[in-house]
C-alpha positions in Angstrom: 16.2 -19.6 2.3 16.9 -18.8 -1.3 19.9 -16.5 -2.2 20.8 -15.2 -5.6 24.2 -13.8 -5.8 24.1 -10.3 -7.5 26.8 -8.6 -5.6 28.2 -6.8 -8.9 24.8 -5.0 -9.5 23.5 -2.0 -8.1 20.1 -2.7 -7.0 18.0 0.2 -7.0 14.1 -1.1 -6.8 12.5 -4.3 -7.5 8.7 -5.5 -8.6 7.0 -8.7 -8.4 4.2 -9.8 -10.5 0.7 -11.1 -8.8 1.5 -14.8 -8.6 5.4 -14.3 -7.5 6.6 -15.8 -10.3 8.3 -13.4 -11.9 10.5 -10.2 -10.3 12.0 -7.5 -12.2 14.9 -5.7 -10.6 16.5 -2.2 -11.7 20.3 -1.9 -11.7 20.8 1.3 -12.9 23.1 2.0 -15.7 23.0 -2.1 -16.4 19.4 -1.8 -17.0 17.3 -4.7 -15.1 17.3 -8.2 -14.0 14.6 -10.5 -14.6 14.3 -13.5 -12.2 12.1 -16.3 -13.5 10.5 -17.8 -10.0 8.3 -20.6 -11.1 11.4 -23.1 -9.7 12.1 -21.1 -6.8 15.2 -23.7 -6.2 16.5 -22.8 -9.7 15.5 -19.4 -10.2 16.5 -18.3 -14.1 18.0 -15.1 -14.6 18.0 -12.7 -17.4 19.5 -9.1 -18.1 18.1 -6.3 -20.4 20.3 -3.0 -20.9 18.1 0.5 -21.2 20.1 3.1 -22.9 20.0 5.7 -19.6 19.8 4.6 -15.7 17.0 2.0 -14.8 16.5 3.6 -11.4 12.9 1.8 -10.7 10.5 -0.7 -12.7 7.1 -1.7 -12.1 5.4 -4.8 -13.3 2.1 -5.9 -14.8 -0.2 -7.9 -12.7 0.5 -11.0 -15.0 4.2 -10.4 -15.4 4.4 -9.8 -19.0 5.5 -6.4 -19.2 8.0 -4.1 -17.3 7.7 -0.4 -17.3 11.0 0.8 -16.6 11.9 4.8 -15.3 14.8 5.2 -17.4 16.1 8.1 -16.1 16.7 10.3 -18.8 15.8 8.2 -21.3 12.1 8.5 -20.1 9.9 5.5 -19.9 10.5 2.1 -21.3 8.0 -1.0 -21.7 9.6 -4.4 -22.1 8.0 -7.7 -23.1 8.6 -10.4 -20.3 6.5 -13.0 -22.0 9.5 -15.1 -22.4 11.5 -14.1 -19.2 14.6 -15.5 -20.6 14.9 -13.2 -23.5 13.2 -9.9 -22.4 12.5 -7.0 -25.3 11.7 -3.5 -25.2 8.8 -3.2 -27.3 7.6 0.2 -26.3 9.3 4.0 -25.3 8.1 7.3 -24.7 10.7 10.4 -24.2 9.7 12.3 -21.1 11.6 15.7 -20.3 13.5 15.5 -17.2 15.0 12.5 -15.2 12.6 9.6 -14.1 13.3 8.1 -10.8 10.4 6.2 -10.1 7.6 4.2 -11.8 4.1 2.8 -10.4 1.2 1.3 -12.7 -2.6 1.5 -12.0 -5.7 1.3 -14.3 -3.1 1.0 -17.5 -1.7 4.3 -16.7 1.8 4.6 -15.4 2.8 7.5 -13.1 6.9 8.7 -13.2 8.3 10.9 -10.8 10.5 13.3 -12.4 13.4 14.3 -10.6 13.1 17.9 -12.3 9.9 18.5 -10.3 6.7 17.1 -11.9 4.3 13.7 -12.0 3.8 12.4 -15.3 0.9 10.4 -16.1 1.6 8.1 -19.3 -1.3 6.3 -20.9 -0.1 2.2 -21.7 -3.4 0.2 -22.7 -1.2 0.1 -26.1 2.4 -1.2 -24.8 4.0 -0.5 -27.8 3.1 3.3 -28.0 2.7 4.6 -24.5 1.3 8.2 -24.7 1.8 11.4 -22.0 -1.5 12.0 -21.0 -0.5 14.9 -18.5 2.1 16.2 -16.3 1.4 18.0 -12.8 4.0 20.7 -11.5 5.4 19.7 -8.0 7.9 22.2 -8.2 10.7 20.6 -6.3 12.9 17.6 -7.1 10.5 14.7 -7.1 12.3 11.5 -6.3 9.3 8.5 -5.3 5.5 8.1 -6.1 2.9 5.4 -4.9 -0.5 4.7 -6.1 -3.3 3.4 -4.6 -6.4 3.1 -7.3 -7.0 6.8 -8.1 -4.6 8.3 -5.7 -1.2 9.4 -5.6 1.1 10.1 -3.0 4.7 11.8 -4.0 7.9 12.5 -2.0 9.9 15.3 -3.0 12.2 17.4 -1.8 14.3 20.7 -1.5 16.1 21.5 1.8 13.6 19.5 3.6 11.8 16.4 2.6 7.5 16.8 1.4 4.6 14.5 0.7 2.4 15.6 -1.8 -1.3 14.0 -2.3 -2.6 13.8 -6.0 -6.2 12.7 -7.1 -5.5 10.7 -10.5 -9.3 9.8 -10.8 -9.0 11.4 -14.1 -5.4 10.7 -15.5 -5.9 13.4 -18.1 -6.0 16.3 -15.3 -3.6 14.8 -12.1 -4.8 17.3 -9.3 -3.1 18.1 -6.2 -5.3 17.7 -3.0 -5.0 19.7 0.4 -5.3 22.8 -1.7 -1.7 22.2 -3.0 -0.3 22.6 0.4 2.7 20.1 0.7 3.2 18.4 4.2 6.7 18.5 5.4 8.1 15.3 6.8 10.5 14.4 9.6 12.7 12.1 7.2 16.3 12.2 8.9 18.7 10.0 6.9 16.3 10.6 3.8 13.3 8.9 2.2 14.2 5.2 1.0 10.7 3.6 0.2 6.8 5.0 -0.1 3.8 3.1 -0.3 -0.1 3.8 0.3 -2.4 1.7 1.6 -6.0 2.3 3.1 -5.8 6.0 2.7 -2.5 5.9 4.7 1.5 6.6 3.1 4.0 4.6 4.8 7.3 6.4 4.8 10.7 4.3 5.0 13.3 6.8 6.3 16.8 6.4 6.5 17.3 6.5 10.2 13.7 6.9 11.9 12.4 3.8 10.7 8.6 3.6 9.1 6.2 6.5 9.8 2.5 6.4 8.7 0.6 9.6 7.4 -2.7 10.5 6.1 -3.0 10.5 2.9 -6.3 12.7 2.6 -6.8 15.9 1.7 -5.3 17.5 4.5 -2.1 15.2 5.3 -1.5 15.0 9.3 1.3 13.0 11.3 -0.6 9.7 12.4 
């Protein structure tokens, strides 16, 4: 069992590359931690401060780039080519408060707390470009991606899921005729993923729930 003592950090999100050799951890106001797991028995840890609050992080499949949802600081792109010396190489100012980020097909998708999902082109890491922004209309906290489908968690007095067609990143479209699905999420939604057409929702006090992430989401 590998134990890394990070007790002094607020751990908000974690991402791992495809080979499991690099992990990145979002630590809020202190930025991110980079954990080099090339030698699992002797992991090497580096830090990278970000200007605002690192709420979430995603990695490229090879682990050489990190994409950071930096709250009011927009999107930050960091090079991890040398994991011991990470550096920010790209930035995009995005209106709102970016709370989550996922990456697919050279596009980063941001959950903007102020009620939007923002698509950002990242084919050129040092010059990310906003492609589109889709209004959700409620506080938006989590986003998950599977190929060309996004699932978004938003909330007002209740929690909701929305399914988005991202097959054209410059033209994001709500599925299910724009009808959001209210979900029973007592204790709050703590995590969100999508796989094989199903949204997996981790709730604070009711365990894991599964929803159909089709055009008309229903309880599974």
